[in-house]
LOLOZA-948425 format. One record per residue (C-alpha): x, y, z. Coordinates in steps of 0.001 Angstrom, whole numbers, padded with zeros to 6 digits, always signed. Example, Ala and Ser with C-alpha at 12.3 -4.5 7.8 and 13.67 -1.06 7.14 Angstrom:
% residues 2
+012300-004500+007800+013670-001060+007140
END
This chain:
% residues 750
-007537+017972+008254-007434+017569+004612-003843+015404+003752-003991+018175+000250-003531+021001+003094-000653+019297+004360+000635+019256+000527+000176+022756+000080+002322+023123+003462+005281+021321+002678+005100+023432-000397+005605+026360+001335+008280+024633+003336+010186+023499+000507+009520+027175-001108+011388+028525+001380+014701+025444+001296+014522+025832-002977+015311+029581-002208+018265+029615-000287+019862+026598-002729+019040+028026-005424+020418+031888-004412+023488+029478-002861+023741+028142-006726+023139+031176-008206+024369+033531-006648+027807+033073-008553+025863+034563-011774+026632+037865-010649+028994+038229-008311+031839+036773-010159+033038+039885-011711+032824+042348-008760+033977+039556-005850+037091+038578-008440+037878+041857-009345+037370+043222-005943+035861+046560-007295+034750+047457-003639+034170+045528+000124+032349+042423-000233+029508+044184+001799+028909+047039-000465+029301+044183-003681+025974+042422-001584+024716+045625-001041+024179+046509-004786+023522+042696-005542+020810+042584-002919+019221+045570-004798+019069+044389-008021+017432+041133-005921+014771+042292-004425+013380+044825-007318+014121+042124-009603+011746+039866-007309+009179+042499-006852+009096+042889-011005+008628+039003-011378+005107+037858-011040+004880+037651-015249+007427+035156-015203+005245+032139-013230+003692+030504-015838+006363+028033-016704+005498+026086-013981+002346+025597-014484+001596+025180-018211+005653+025839-019935+006333+021890-019818+003277+019791-019352-000574+020561-020599-002429+021025-017053-005773+020182-018506-004175+016318-018906-003985+016153-015253-006034+015273-012780-005495+017874-009186-004123+014807-007454-001782+014391-010690-000429+018103-010316+000631+017731-007082+002382+014378-007082+004532+016595-010018+004907+019365-008327+006233+017822-004418+008234+015043-006590+009513+018333-008669+010751+020413-005246+012014+017138-003180+014266+016565-006332+015176+019996-007081+016789+020953-003106+018767+017545-003298+020051+017800-006258+020624+021544-006326+022166+020870-002752+024617+018484-003411+026120+020991-006464+026583+023829-004192+028139+021696-001298+030409+020396-004224+030835+023777-005135+029814+023577-008683+027575+026428-010330+025172+024517-012459+021453+025670-013739+018575+026126-011944+016929+026634-014760+017814+022922-016280+017046+022117-013459+013298+022848-012492+012978+021997-016489+014211+018172-016439+012719+018099-012818+009010+018792-013879+009741+016906-017485+010518+013705-015648+007990+013917-012876+005365+014883-015752+006566+011852-018192+006579+009342-014585+002577+010723-013922+001580+010433-017756+003072+007092-018287+001491+005280-015254-001934+006997-015991-001575+005896-019813-000757+002547-018461-003745+002544-016048-006356+003492-018833-004536+001308-021439-004072+004413-024429-000266+003702-024539+002178+006182-025001+000351+008599-027419-001142+010058-023878+002332+010284-022572+002756+012839-025831-000295+014967-025664+000676+015496-021960+003946+016693-022016+004877+019684-024221+007921+018061-026351+009171+021483-028100+009344+023566-025427+012121+020552-023542+013857+020229-027335+014418+024338-027087+015684+024244-023905+018316+021326-024377+019322+022744-028385+019473+026263-025883+021634+024360-023526+024553+023511-026205+024359+026643-028125+024977+028681-024891+028101+027559-024414+030027+027545-027501+028984+031075-028528+029584+032391-024732+032721+030900-024838+033999+032221-028150+032468+035964-027629+034037+036289-024487+037079+035050-025758+036762+037920-028485+035668+040552-027191+038035+040675-023909+041543+039581-026362+040535+042679-028179+039402+044941-025024+042761+043949-023790+044854+045132-027476+043297+048113-026561+043699+048737-022912+046711+046778-022193+047367+045683-018432+048464+049210-017647+044782+050800-018069+044138+052586-015766+046461+055538-017418+043728+055446-020377+040842+055639-018521+039998+059573-018770+040462+058337-022205+039302+054940-023119+037672+053836-019935+034457+056567-020330+034403+056084-023220+034299+052511-023305+032064+053009-019977+029495+054650-021729+028819+051641-024201+028616+049108-021414+026264+051413-019637+024292+051179-022704+024541+047251-023517+023751+046916-019702+020518+048911-019630+019439+047165-023540+020126+044427-021188+017822+045860-018183+014659+046391-020378+015221+043815-022252+015553+041032-019926+015143+042519-016477+011773+043868-016689+010460+041213-019587+007121+039985-017813+007538+042469-015110+004316+044049-013473+005856+047121-012849+005663+047833-016787+002958+048210-019004+002309+046804-022485+002232+049526-024206+005914+050581-022506+007332+047511-023219+006141+047846-027157+008186+051261-027064+011183+049558-026159+010869+046382-028267+010356+049516-031673+012529+051989-030194+015697+050095-029341+018032+051991-031129+017099+055136-030413+017049+054533-026915+020841+052780-026502+021733+055984-028419+019969+058535-026194+021679+056283-022524+024873+056433-024668+025319+060147-024849+023665+060772-021542+026138+057878-019957+029261+059518-022208+028319+062869-020513+027634+061850-016533+030214+059419-016480+033105+061931-018409+031759+064752-015264+032220+062386-012759+035749+061446-013743+036766+065169-013995+035910+066667-010912+035366+063391-008291+038101+061456-009974+035340+058677-010280+036670+055204-011961+034712+054652-015316+034835+050175-014751+033966+050766-011296+031161+052839-012509+030501+049903-015310+031182+046546-012789+028453+048238-009916+026210+048648-012775+026346+045215-014520+025958+043631-010641+023038+045402-010060+021468+044967-013226+022777+040701-012990+021222+040399-010133+018005+042428-010950+017435+040034-014298+018323+037181-012286+015590+037191-009068+013031+038992-011831+013472+035967-014493+014668+032846-012202+012623+033045-009376+010069+031190-011216+012393+028214-010907+012173+028375-006713+008904+029022-006111+006917+028565-009222+006144+025144-008926+004864+025951-004999+002831+028917-006087+001383+026404-009078+000322+023772-006041-001245+026659-003606-002994+027864-006751-004138+024158-007814-005533+023703-004281-007657+027122-004152-009185+025864-007789-009728+022334-006611-010872+023255-002949-014582+023290-002366-015382+022092-005761-017165+018882-004576-015353+016854-006826-012707+013776-005743-008651+015260-006441-008319+012156-008875-011321+013415-011084-010904+017021-010926-009077+018050-014841-006875+021201-014166-007825+022917-017164-007963+026648-014955-004195+026031-014319-003113+027355-017691-004783+030682-016966-002697+033698-016357-002758+034569-012955-000781+037365-011429+001423+036335-008158-000078+038331-004955+002984+041119-003853+003184+039702-000182+004264+036471-002079+006635+038282-004180+008500+040324-001084+008740+037589+001526+010630+035654-001797+012511+038691-001942+013739+038969+001771+014613+035601+001791+016839+035547-001290+018800+039172-000460+019059+037147+003162+020273+033786+001262+022992+035970-000364+024098+037716+002610+024557+034564+005026+025084+031378+003147+028389+030004+003068+027662+027376+000278+027074+030596-002369+030342+031614-001038+031845+028312-001657+030468+027881-005714+031676+031849-006288+035122+030633-005338+034898+027831-007434+034278+030446-010671+036701+033021-009924+039765+030515-009204+039079+029273-012292+039400+032647-013870+042264+033957-011474+045218+035545-013594+048127+034142-011437+048835+030750-010845+048610+028940-007446+046548+026040-006067+044216+024300-008486+041143+022205-006923+040954+020616-010083+043261+017816-011330+044005+017156-014562+042610+014411-016929+042936+012947-020614+040892+015450-022176+042548+018301-020713+046079+017584-021504+044300+016817-025172+042619+019930-025258+045751+021981-023896+048230+020261-025896+046378+020970-029033+046326+024531-028181+049767+024675-027178+050696+023630-030747+048160+026023-032713+049664+028572-030470+052915+027860-031530+051953+027530-035311+050218+031184-035192+052832+033412-033667+055536+031634-036210+053033+032209-039389+052353+036344-038083+054180+038530-038867+057195+039512-035845+056368+042787-035514+052936+042146-034873+053403+039581-032508+055775+041566-030233+053660+044452-029962+050339+041665-029161+052978+040243-026311+053427+044103-025290+049977+044833-024655+049744+041769-022693+052680+041849-020599+051106+041616-016875+053111+043586-014192+053486+041770-010695+051398+043434-008603+053338+044230-005007+050830+043359-003024+050216+040037-000790+048123+037253-002040+045446+037675+000058+044954+041197-001140+045736+040291-004740+042374+040721-006809+041722+037320-009287+041470+039831-011886+041237+043759-012717+038090+045724-013717+038692+045388-017743+037991+041998-017641+035434+041835-014819+033969+044792-017188+034030+042384-019778+032482+039609-018446+029217+041704-017597+028972+043203-020433+029124+040561-022414+027011+038368-020691+024676+040823-020372+024716+041606-024068+024314+037758-025090+021241+037142-022362+019343+040428-023565+020120+039366-027536+018703+035664-026991+015638+036717-024890+015016+039614-027538+014703+036371-030158+012986+034201-027456+015881+031682-027573+016078+029699-024407+019389+029078-022473+020766+029629-019648+021677+032943-017818+024303+030116-015380+025640+028653-018464+026165+031640-020393+027803+034074-017056+030068+030698-016789+031434+030210-019795+031787+033977-020679+034317+033988-018060+036168+031026-018914+036416+032754-022173+037955+035939-021124+040059+033641-019077+041306+032215-021611+042309+035298-024027+043133+037264-021243+046321+034392-020733+045070+033750-017830+045524+030156-018261+049097+029799-018742+051064+026633-019287+051150+026061-015476+047875+025762-014469+046379+025667-017975+045160+021583-017659+043957+022004-014263+041824+024892-015399+040843+023544-018363+039763+020074-016540+037722+022501-014404+035368+023825-016906+035409+020925-018271+033764+018977-014699+031706+021868-014648+030041+021378-017904+030352+017724-017593+028358+018530-013999+025659+020479-016338+024537+017599-018312+024825+015673-015055+021817+018188-013517+019478+017540-016528+019578+013708-016551+020142+013168-012592+016787+015939-012452+014355+014178-014721+015169+010496-013353+015277+011551-009814+011781+013795-010363+010374+010552-012226+011299+008044-009467+009906+010362-006465+006503+011243-008868+006180+007491-008701+006048+006885-005516+003905+009454-004814+001469+008471-007727+001229+005405-005383+001650+006182-001821-000784+009131-001912-000055+012602-000160+000784+011211+002916+004508+009567+001044+004358+013376-000735+004536+015120+002804+006647+012190+004117+009131+012831+000970+009100+016612+001517+010121+016156+005544+012653+013796+004616+014093+016624+001998+013607+019175+004513+015807+017396+007081+018434+016651+004340+018513+020123+003725+019125+021645+007181+021647+018602+007892+023437+019307+004913+023886+023379+006118+025174+022445+009445+027347+019702+008475+028572+022709+005488+028620+025156+007638+030940+023276+010134+033784+022521+007543+033397+026459+007038+034374+027244+010673+037087+025012+010821+038728+026181+006791+037922+029581+008276+040091+029199+011100+042764+027967+009425+043074+030035+006444+043170+033056+009403+046114+031557+010711+047408+031755+007132+047181+035098+007072+048292+036289+010323+051322+038616+009570+052782+038320+012973+052430+034375+012428+054228+035010+009228+057335+036130+011113+058030+033374+013112+056910+030305+010425+058306+027435+011817+055899+028240+015109+052833+028004+013179+054592+024496+011288+055098+023160+014690+051179+023135+015465+051087+021658+011734+053766+018839+012355+052576+017796+015951+048441+017417+014143+050167+015483+011442+052235+013059+013877+049305+012460+015628+047280+011059+012728+050447+009331+011640+050511+007911+014917+046667+006776+014377+047301+004953+010897+050416+003221+012305+047780+001916+015680+044965+001085+013130+047266-001230+011192+049217-003091+014753+045269-003520+015073+045067-006037+012464+048358-007618+012284+047006-008526+016099+043426-009545+014315+041295-007122+016238+037608-007269+015659+036026-005397+014052+038570-004823+011268+040292-001857+011692+040890-000882+007508+038175+000941+007338+039091+003218+010170+042958+003173+009093+041638+004713+005549+039686+007150+006889+042524+007968+009186+045443+007957+006474+042772+010750+004546+043086+012810+007555+047226+012643+007374+047049+013406+003812+044373+016169+003857+046802+018130+006718+050408+016808+004636+049048+018584+001655+047836+021918+003794+051068+022027+004941+052893+021525+001735+050932+024495+000499+051535+026771+003592+055772+025681+002965+055891+026869-000545+053894+030199-000565+056261+031039+002041+059593+029652+000309+058657+031733-002996+057378+034438-001340+059012+035879+001633+061707+037826+000294+063608+038202+003982+064294+034661+004761+067831+033350+004538+069325+031144+002170+069813+028591+005650+065806+029401+006445+064880+028995+002989+066420+025394+002622+065601+024499+006083+061439+024794+004525+062368+023129+001807+064029+019973+003700+060986+020260+006081+058885+019693+002717+060949+016833+001607+060259+014725+005264+056904+015044+004986+056538+014306+001684+058638+010875+002738+056273+010223+005784+053341+010715+003871+054750+008076+000791+056125+005318+003345+053125+005589+005380+050743+005450+002271+052439+002148+001571+051820+000974+004786+048331+001436+004657+048241+000567+000591+049474-003032+002243+047168-003451+004768+044181-002702+002714+045276-005211-000428+046404-007873+002249+042383-007220+003127+040461-006968+000192+042329-010620-001059+041110-012139+002195+044568-013238+002548+045219-014832+006060+047886-013822+008523+050522-015371+010252+050298-018146+012817+050495-016015+016246+054258-016593+016580+055301-014380+014051+052719-011959+014760+054438-011335+018090+057652-010470+016474+055862-006806+014579+053626-006559+017763+056404-006598+020192+057562-003474+018639+054527-001433+019513+055352-000292+022706+059313+001050+021471+057714+002423+018627+054828+004610+020962+057461+005337+023473+059146+007108+020351+056465+008889+018886+055389+010044+022902+059086+011621+023160+059039+013458+019747+055755+014879+020607+056672+016289+024284+059681+018037+022971+057810+019639+019858+054918+021310+022376+056954+022218+024959+060422+023135+022759+062573+021429+024576+064506+020461+020982+068038+022402+022478+068958+019003+023246+067729+015790+021986+070804+013571+022718+067945+011473+024634+065798+011544+021096+068600+010211+019212+069619+007283+021563+066008+006281+021551+065363+006610+017613+068524+004048+017512+067167+001418+020225+064092+001662+018432+065712+001148+014949+068304-002226+016730+064918-003196+017712+063475-003156+014693+066608-004839+012670+066265-007669+015585+063144-008594+014792+063769-008409+011032+066430-011074+011488+064296-013098+014053+061601-013167+011322+063958-014135+008625+064837-017349+011502+061866-018535+012522+060583-018164+008436+063153-020631+007644+062735-022879+010232+058756-023438+009903+056767-023173+007596+055204-019541+006638+053584-018604+003379+055476-016740+000416+052867-013551+000734+052755-013889+005161+056634-013422+004908+056237-009844+002857+053624-009163+004869+055284-008855+008123+058985-007738+006438+057234-004976+004470+055494-003800+007814+058936-004151+009641+060981-002192+006789+058210+000286+006763+057612+001474+010318+062173+002132+010586+061710+004355+007441+058778+006433+009700+061151+006458+012896+064250+007581+010400+062120+010029+008967+060285+011947+012122+063938+012120+013367+064990+013971+010644+061696+016144+010740+062283+017232+014220+066020+017859+013728+065127+019905+011036+062716+021422+012618+065326+023303+015351+067323+023977+012430+064487+026025+011189+063796+027828+014481+067385+028568+014595+067908+030628+011523+064419+032188+012213+065797+033626+015116+068839+034738+013291+066877+036818+011397+064018+038299+013937+067542+039241+015945+068929+040952+012470+065181+043019+012031+065231+044117+015831
END
């Protein structure tokens, strides 16, 4: 079989994988507002988005040229060269986007594919130039440098403009609506929705239908020359229809905006970004058809014909659209990326994913100082009136049911993003829909005062992380695709097939691991929101405490193995066990504080027991961290352990320590805590044994030679074990105290 036919088959399989990773990343662009505002159930939102995606995919055939001639000049490359470029691009794109999806970070598929093409084309052009001795002048002729420059400038331009305009429009809309917008829906809401529908229609006509197969050139020209008149007609019709719907069926005008905006953004995404996923494989398929049967060697057949306009077969568009719809429904990574953007823009404070950094602290500090200056500069009356408009009511619903933000912000997100993308398209300015959608959402959340003093430094850090990821996308895409292209250029089509298979294997393995992790997280979330278990929180905590102590026991066991000088060195396993413990402790902390702050029915004794529970766990975490640091620092510095006589003093403590741990676990699992005298007695005996070991170590140290470092390691190890014994005893005692208080509450309720 012709190896290049196998390369084409590989490209087709890579196209399916790229569709999945691409939709998983880009779904956030059109799902963020609807899901964040909980405008409807997730299935309803996905049905609307899926309709937009399918309709957009079927209308996207005119957008495929960028993969064939947008970045490089095909007439400068032979058939074998363009196949090198296409395979390298697909392999790099799948790996790069899948990594971002796994991390839950949105990035631009447009920037990714453009820089993949640029990197691969530059690499091939360089090698061809070196072989022909034409120098780097040939590279400049082979690459569309102006296109790449325009895209890079569009990236930075869209970030600042989208953030600023999103913030300004949201601020004005909030002043108009306030957070009590429900009472203005029949007046303000109808007018606002009509304007929004007009803007979204403009977006659909300009961006969503651009280059589509269902609009003739005459119709497109008519839309371009009569835009204002069409928008005026749409506004009047929308005003009339929405007014009638509000009056007759009590329709929510802002929900109409969110549904329409979600459909339009989904359609535009599929119509214009589909090229990012299947444009390159289609170009490879068309290149093979052009070359096949020519009778010319693949490295001699120049690809002049690739620059011609080609209509994409309808069946390819339909299959691509169906794959995108299925991915939209079932991709866990799409949900994770969406959650990142929704959480960064949510109205309330709470669990924050990103850690603050120096730059985020500087930005927040500067913003707070500027805000204070503006409040003192503006008239006091104006400040009071604005504060009233931005007063937020605390919704009496659970955290699980509460939307991340309201319908006003969701509508503004969609309107501003649609308008900016359509405006840039009409002026032929390159930009990324991901960048615009994300930065508009961040701008509106800032203007809506969602980034309060408690959460601002975390949210800003999150935004900076995402923006940094965008820049890394471009660099990684360029160099990764260039490296793959180099390997394929010198290795030939069989290397291309091998890399394609490896990329597919990476993709499958990544998704299997991610799905396994997601199932575990889903199970934990289901436990957290189970209303029956919330009434008996300490019953839930028991399971978590047992698991936590199991991780703690594993860490201590690996530390004993290190002291015993077991091979291979167990330090790596010790660090893994510590990470498991740390993750479990952090999860437990979130559960405890959530219930202390939110649960209104608990008594003071119950609340205090919860807080003490967390205090003891923090104490356990602190001492265990010191133990891990002690061992890892000693190992990293290549320091020797003492002689066997000294080591035995520590190792002799292991049986009593493990017996104490076992008794704690048994009492927790079987609920045998009404009488813990035997536990307290064993605790005392274990601590006394550790004190004797410490005294014995001091005596032997004074009689025999032992280094200062060795003495510190062993003595600190014993002291930390002694602390852990005491802390675990306090955890058990406090657990029983909390259960007693919990039982009193339930008896009172009954």
